[in-house]
VOBAZA-869110 format. One line per field, with one value per residue (C-alpha): residue in one letter; chain; x, y, z. Coordinates in steps of 0.1 Angstrom, whole numbers, plus 5000, padded with zeros to 4 digits. Layout:
% VOBAZA-869110
res <- (a, ...)
chain <- (A, ...)
xx <- (X, ...)
yy <- (Y, ...)
zz <- (Z, ...)
***
This chain:
% VOBAZA-869110
res <- (x, x, x, x, x, x, x, x, x, x, x, x, x, x, x, x, x, x, x, x, x, x, x, x, x, x, x, x, x, x, x, x, x, x, x, x, x, x, x, x, x, x, x, x, x, x, x, x, x, x, x, x, x, x, x, x, x, x, x, x, x, x, x, x, x, x, x, x, x, x, x, x, x, x, x, x, x, x, x, x, x, x, x, x, x, x, x, x, x, x, x, x, x, x, x, x, x, x, x, x, x, x, x, x, x, x, x, x, x, x, x, x, x, x, x, x, x, x, x, x, x, x, x, x, x, x, x, x, x, x, x, x, x, x, x, x, x, x, x, x, x, x, x, x, x, x, x, x, x, x, x, x, x, x, x, x, x, x, x, x, x, x, x, x, x, x, x, x, x, x, x, x, x, x, x, x, x, x, x, x, x, x, x, x, x, x, x, x, x, x, x, x, x, x, x, x, x, x, x, x, x, x, x, x, x, x, x, x, x, x, x, x, x, x, x, x, x, x, x, x, x, x, x, x, x, x, x, x, x, x, x, x, x, x, x, x, x, x, x, x, x, x, x, x, x, x, x, x, x, x, x, x, x, x, x, x, x, x, x, x, x, x, x, x, x, x, x, x, x, x, x, x, x, x, x, x, x, x, x, x, x, x, x, x, x, x, x, x, x, x, x, x, x, x, x, x, x, x, x, x, x, x, x, x, x, x, x, x, x, x, x, x, x, x, x, x, x, x, x, x, x, x, x, x, x, x, x, x, x, x, x, x, x, x, x, x, x, x, x, x, x, x, x, x, x, x, x, x, x, x, x, x, x, x, x, x, x, x, x, x, x, x, x, x, x, x, x, x, x, x, x, x, x, x, x, x, x, x, x, x, x, x, x, x, x, x, x, x, x, x, x, x, x, x, x, x, x, x, x, x, x, x, x, x, x, x, x, x, x, x, x, x, x, x, x, x, x, x, x, x, x, x, x, x, x, x, x, x, x, x, x, x)
chain <- (A, A, A, A, A, A, A, A, A, A, A, A, A, A, A, A, A, A, A, A, A, A, A, A, A, A, A, A, A, A, A, A, A, A, A, A, A, A, A, A, A, A, A, A, A, A, A, A, A, A, A, A, A, A, A, A, A, A, A, A, A, A, A, A, A, A, A, A, A, A, A, A, A, A, A, A, A, A, A, A, A, A, A, A, A, A, A, A, A, A, A, A, A, A, A, A, A, A, A, A, A, A, A, A, A, A, A, A, A, A, A, A, A, A, A, A, A, A, A, A, A, A, A, A, A, A, A, A, A, A, A, A, A, A, A, A, A, A, A, A, A, A, A, A, A, A, A, A, A, A, A, A, A, A, A, A, A, A, A, A, A, A, A, A, A, A, A, A, A, A, A, A, A, A, A, A, A, A, A, A, A, A, A, A, A, A, A, A, A, A, A, A, A, A, A, A, A, A, A, A, A, A, A, A, A, A, A, A, A, A, A, A, A, A, A, A, A, A, A, A, A, A, A, A, A, A, A, A, A, A, A, A, A, A, A, A, A, A, A, A, A, A, A, A, A, A, A, A, A, A, A, A, A, A, A, A, A, A, A, A, A, A, A, A, A, A, A, A, A, A, A, A, A, A, A, A, A, A, A, A, A, A, A, A, A, A, A, A, A, A, A, A, A, A, A, A, A, A, A, A, A, A, A, A, A, A, A, A, A, A, A, A, A, A, A, A, A, A, A, A, A, A, A, A, A, A, A, A, A, A, A, A, A, A, A, A, A, A, A, A, A, A, A, A, A, A, A, A, A, A, A, A, A, A, A, A, A, A, A, A, A, A, A, A, A, A, A, A, A, A, A, A, A, A, A, A, A, A, A, A, A, A, A, A, A, A, A, A, A, A, A, A, A, A, A, A, A, A, A, A, A, A, A, A, A, A, A, A, A, A, A, A, A, A, A, A, A, A, A, A, A, A, A, A, A, A, A, A, A, A, A, A)
xx <- (5158, 5136, 5103, 5082, 5045, 5027, 4998, 4968, 4941, 4910, 4882, 4853, 4822, 4791, 4763, 4735, 4705, 4676, 4647, 4619, 4608, 4591, 4574, 4572, 4552, 4560, 4540, 4539, 4515, 4519, 4539, 4521, 4541, 4536, 4558, 4563, 4587, 4608, 4594, 4558, 4531, 4513, 4515, 4511, 4499, 4511, 4505, 4530, 4527, 4552, 4571, 4607, 4597, 4571, 4595, 4622, 4599, 4588, 4624, 4632, 4603, 4615, 4649, 4635, 4613, 4642, 4673, 4697, 4690, 4686, 4654, 4651, 4631, 4619, 4609, 4601, 4629, 4667, 4671, 4652, 4645, 4630, 4660, 4685, 4667, 4667, 4704, 4712, 4704, 4729, 4704, 4682, 4690, 4675, 4663, 4653, 4629, 4626, 4590, 4587, 4595, 4569, 4543, 4550, 4547, 4514, 4500, 4506, 4481, 4459, 4454, 4427, 4454, 4441, 4466, 4466, 4493, 4484, 4485, 4519, 4533, 4521, 4535, 4569, 4569, 4561, 4588, 4613, 4602, 4600, 4625, 4650, 4678, 4673, 4673, 4704, 4708, 4717, 4753, 4757, 4788, 4810, 4801, 4825, 4811, 4775, 4783, 4798, 4769, 4743, 4764, 4767, 4730, 4718, 4741, 4726, 4692, 4702, 4717, 4685, 4665, 4687, 4683, 4645, 4645, 4669, 4648, 4617, 4636, 4649, 4614, 4601, 4627, 4620, 4584, 4592, 4629, 4650, 4680, 4687, 4697, 4728, 4734, 4729, 4753, 4747, 4714, 4727, 4754, 4753, 4759, 4728, 4707, 4721, 4714, 4677, 4671, 4683, 4668, 4640, 4628, 4644, 4627, 4643, 4677, 4675, 4663, 4692, 4722, 4749, 4775, 4756, 4753, 4789, 4800, 4780, 4798, 4832, 4826, 4820, 4853, 4843, 4874, 4876, 4863, 4857, 4836, 4816, 4810, 4795, 4773, 4761, 4751, 4732, 4713, 4705, 4692, 4673, 4636, 4612, 4596, 4563, 4552, 4521, 4523, 4500, 4528, 4559, 4549, 4538, 4568, 4592, 4580, 4583, 4618, 4629, 4614, 4631, 4664, 4662, 4655, 4684, 4707, 4696, 4707, 4743, 4757, 4743, 4759, 4792, 4790, 4782, 4812, 4835, 4821, 4825, 4861, 4870, 4853, 4862, 4900, 4899, 4884, 4909, 4895, 4895, 4929, 4916, 4887, 4905, 4930, 4905, 4909, 4881, 4868, 4876, 4865, 4828, 4827, 4854, 4832, 4802, 4822, 4835, 4800, 4787, 4810, 4809, 4832, 4819, 4843, 4820, 4790, 4799, 4816, 4821, 4819, 4788, 4768, 4775, 4770, 4735, 4726, 4736, 4716, 4746, 4743, 4715, 4686, 4678, 4642, 4638, 4607, 4606, 4621, 4619, 4647, 4647, 4677, 4671, 4685, 4676, 4648, 4646, 4679, 4692, 4691, 4717, 4741, 4736, 4740, 4773, 4789, 4774, 4787, 4821, 4823, 4816, 4845, 4869, 4869, 4884, 4912, 4919, 4934, 4918, 4885, 4883, 4892, 4866, 4839, 4848, 4847, 4812, 4801, 4815, 4795, 4763, 4758, 4743, 4762, 4745, 4746, 4784, 4789, 4770, 4792, 4823, 4809, 4804, 4842, 4851, 4831, 4852, 4884, 4870, 4860, 4895, 4910, 4883, 4889, 4927, 4926, 4949, 4947, 4943, 4973, 4967, 5002, 4999, 4965, 4979, 5008, 4983, 4964, 4997, 5005, 4971, 4975, 4942, 4927, 4919, 4955, 4954, 4920, 4919, 4896, 4865, 4845, 4816, 4805, 4779)
yy <- (2846, 2866, 2876, 2905, 2904, 2931, 2947, 2954, 2980, 2965, 2960, 2984, 2966, 2972, 2991, 2970, 2968, 2992, 2973, 2999, 3034, 3058, 3091, 3112, 3143, 3159, 3183, 3198, 3173, 3142, 3126, 3109, 3082, 3060, 3029, 3004, 2975, 2971, 2936, 2946, 2967, 2973, 3009, 3012, 3044, 3052, 3081, 3088, 3113, 3140, 3124, 3112, 3079, 3071, 3079, 3058, 3028, 3030, 3030, 3000, 2981, 2991, 2977, 2945, 2942, 2949, 2937, 2935, 2964, 3001, 3022, 3053, 3081, 3112, 3142, 3178, 3195, 3197, 3204, 3204, 3181, 3153, 3152, 3153, 3124, 3103, 3110, 3089, 3057, 3044, 3021, 3051, 3070, 3104, 3124, 3159, 3173, 3211, 3223, 3241, 3209, 3190, 3218, 3217, 3179, 3181, 3207, 3183, 3158, 3181, 3213, 3225, 3233, 3209, 3198, 3174, 3154, 3119, 3131, 3147, 3116, 3095, 3119, 3119, 3081, 3082, 3108, 3086, 3054, 3066, 3094, 3083, 3084, 3122, 3128, 3132, 3113, 3136, 3132, 3151, 3172, 3162, 3172, 3202, 3216, 3212, 3229, 3258, 3260, 3263, 3288, 3310, 3308, 3313, 3343, 3357, 3353, 3375, 3401, 3402, 3406, 3435, 3451, 3448, 3465, 3493, 3500, 3503, 3526, 3547, 3552, 3560, 3586, 3604, 3609, 3627, 3630, 3631, 3647, 3615, 3598, 3620, 3624, 3588, 3573, 3540, 3526, 3491, 3500, 3498, 3536, 3544, 3521, 3538, 3572, 3565, 3547, 3578, 3605, 3591, 3626, 3660, 3675, 3649, 3655, 3693, 3690, 3667, 3684, 3694, 3676, 3643, 3646, 3656, 3627, 3603, 3615, 3615, 3579, 3569, 3583, 3619, 3635, 3667, 3695, 3717, 3690, 3686, 3724, 3723, 3694, 3709, 3741, 3720, 3703, 3736, 3753, 3723, 3726, 3696, 3683, 3680, 3690, 3670, 3648, 3622, 3615, 3620, 3600, 3569, 3572, 3576, 3544, 3525, 3539, 3528, 3493, 3489, 3501, 3476, 3448, 3458, 3459, 3425, 3410, 3423, 3399, 3370, 3383, 3386, 3350, 3338, 3357, 3341, 3306, 3310, 3322, 3293, 3265, 3278, 3280, 3244, 3233, 3217, 3238, 3271, 3282, 3277, 3302, 3326, 3331, 3348, 3386, 3402, 3370, 3380, 3362, 3364, 3356, 3328, 3304, 3312, 3304, 3272, 3259, 3270, 3244, 3218, 3189, 3165, 3170, 3149, 3171, 3194, 3181, 3215, 3251, 3257, 3235, 3258, 3289, 3277, 3262, 3294, 3316, 3336, 3324, 3341, 3322, 3324, 3319, 3316, 3310, 3317, 3351, 3363, 3358, 3370, 3368, 3374, 3365, 3332, 3333, 3297, 3293, 3292, 3329, 3328, 3310, 3336, 3364, 3349, 3350, 3384, 3400, 3384, 3398, 3432, 3429, 3413, 3444, 3464, 3439, 3424, 3443, 3422, 3420, 3458, 3461, 3436, 3453, 3487, 3471, 3458, 3492, 3509, 3485, 3497, 3471, 3483, 3478, 3445, 3431, 3438, 3421, 3390, 3389, 3392, 3364, 3343, 3345, 3339, 3307, 3292, 3301, 3288, 3256, 3248, 3257, 3237, 3206, 3208, 3218, 3247, 3282, 3311, 3331, 3365, 3368, 3335, 3346, 3380, 3362, 3340, 3371, 3387, 3355, 3358, 3396, 3401, 3436, 3436, 3445, 3476, 3488, 3520, 3527, 3547, 3572, 3548, 3548, 3527)
zz <- (5153, 5176, 5161, 5171, 5173, 5153, 5170, 5149, 5157, 5172, 5146, 5155, 5166, 5144, 5161, 5174, 5150, 5151, 5166, 5171, 5163, 5187, 5180, 5212, 5216, 5250, 5271, 5306, 5320, 5299, 5270, 5241, 5223, 5193, 5191, 5163, 5163, 5131, 5125, 5131, 5114, 5146, 5161, 5198, 5215, 5250, 5274, 5302, 5330, 5332, 5361, 5362, 5379, 5352, 5324, 5340, 5344, 5308, 5296, 5318, 5302, 5268, 5276, 5288, 5257, 5233, 5251, 5222, 5198, 5197, 5198, 5177, 5192, 5173, 5194, 5189, 5208, 5209, 5246, 5278, 5307, 5286, 5262, 5291, 5307, 5275, 5269, 5300, 5281, 5255, 5237, 5227, 5195, 5195, 5165, 5174, 5148, 5144, 5153, 5120, 5101, 5120, 5114, 5076, 5076, 5095, 5070, 5041, 5057, 5077, 5057, 5081, 5106, 5132, 5158, 5188, 5206, 5194, 5158, 5163, 5179, 5150, 5125, 5143, 5141, 5104, 5097, 5115, 5099, 5063, 5062, 5088, 5063, 5060, 5098, 5118, 5151, 5180, 5191, 5224, 5232, 5260, 5296, 5296, 5264, 5274, 5307, 5289, 5265, 5293, 5312, 5281, 5273, 5309, 5312, 5280, 5295, 5324, 5300, 5280, 5312, 5322, 5288, 5289, 5323, 5313, 5282, 5303, 5327, 5299, 5285, 5320, 5328, 5295, 5306, 5339, 5348, 5315, 5332, 5351, 5318, 5318, 5356, 5367, 5341, 5323, 5336, 5338, 5362, 5401, 5402, 5382, 5404, 5435, 5421, 5412, 5445, 5464, 5442, 5419, 5411, 5402, 5433, 5456, 5440, 5444, 5480, 5489, 5507, 5482, 5502, 5499, 5462, 5459, 5480, 5458, 5426, 5443, 5455, 5419, 5407, 5398, 5413, 5393, 5415, 5385, 5368, 5400, 5403, 5368, 5375, 5408, 5389, 5363, 5391, 5408, 5376, 5362, 5355, 5359, 5327, 5346, 5381, 5381, 5413, 5397, 5372, 5393, 5423, 5404, 5380, 5409, 5426, 5393, 5387, 5421, 5415, 5381, 5395, 5423, 5399, 5377, 5407, 5419, 5385, 5387, 5413, 5393, 5361, 5379, 5391, 5356, 5342, 5368, 5361, 5324, 5327, 5350, 5330, 5296, 5304, 5314, 5281, 5256, 5227, 5245, 5231, 5196, 5200, 5223, 5195, 5172, 5173, 5193, 5209, 5245, 5276, 5267, 5230, 5231, 5251, 5229, 5198, 5214, 5222, 5188, 5172, 5200, 5206, 5179, 5149, 5127, 5132, 5103, 5072, 5056, 5066, 5045, 5068, 5098, 5076, 5068, 5101, 5120, 5097, 5086, 5050, 5030, 5016, 4978, 4966, 4929, 4908, 4871, 4864, 4900, 4925, 4961, 4984, 5021, 5055, 5071, 5097, 5108, 5127, 5163, 5172, 5199, 5176, 5149, 5174, 5186, 5151, 5144, 5176, 5171, 5136, 5150, 5175, 5150, 5128, 5157, 5161, 5127, 5098, 5070, 5088, 5091, 5054, 5044, 5064, 5048, 5014, 5019, 5032, 5001, 4979, 4996, 5024, 5056, 5089, 5099, 5063, 5062, 5096, 5084, 5053, 5075, 5098, 5067, 5060, 5097, 5098, 5070, 5089, 5122, 5106, 5095, 5128, 5146, 5124, 5127, 5164, 5155, 5169, 5145, 5135, 5120, 5106, 5086, 5072, 5061, 5044, 5026, 5015, 5002, 4982, 4965, 4960, 4979, 4975, 5012, 5020, 4999, 5011, 5031, 5060, 5050, 5070, 5077, 5113, 5131)
***
């Protein structure tokens, strides 16, 4: 009789033992390290220059000294050039420590508030050696997810820079040329930048040939002749807020400069948008997060990188709710109890969930009903959005774990089975 060989799954190999701990305090000019072997009580202090060659040589020496085991390193950052360099070496186990946690730990032993790099390196080593079971080793996302994360964050930096410039420009125009806020259009647009570059003052606009101004508006899509006639009359009759040349000349130069800076950011933002769309659609998890109502081409990649590719990073939705800052914090002492929003959290991560919640109420029936329910109970706009984001995180967690896209129809059916009051709620008159 012919027999078949049964194939058994390979037994996972145990991880190499931990052979040393390192506390690393990094800086722009040098890195201070404290190293202790597991089988030794001696603590070694090391200072390295901030040079890739020096860091690489030290890691090579570390590998030769400990050829068989793993080295645990505690450092006060979760990203940056140093972390990216250390991630290249498989025998290093990284434990990023939040700066606030290290500061509180330092205060317990140095109440005076004194701080220096050798002390911080020693404290990081002590935290790792004595409380390593409470720290989480850093498991990096895959390359595609890390690439999307940096693209989303760098894009947001450009958006924030544009917002700062437009806020400055808005305040400036209110001081000497307030009519431009209406006539130029949205200040973050190329049309507004072109308008202010050509006519930075009311006087310059009124002295320009009517045909030139008319052509500008027609080129921007203002094709209704009647609308142009009204705008032209407004420009002709307008009165300057101030005629003091000391104010208008300096303000006009600054307005032109700010407009040029805003315009210079727009091509970069467009390139970031294109790169995000291309990279995100190639990611295997993109369909999951694109399925959420209101995610769109900008928020879907941000939600994707918020959860990451490591399915073991969060064991329950509450971990993400707390880590992202969406879950409130309760402080209780005696008879007093104070509930407030979480301050110590990744701000970009919280912003991603908050903005998605705002978009979802425009696309999802139950999300809109839940938002209105919270408003009727007295919550403000942002508090209601955080509460809605809290519910969305639980749904996202399940979809992320199961690798299943969200289906609004199935969720509504579940709400009907449980006779949820959300399905009978009616929209209120709350506006934002």
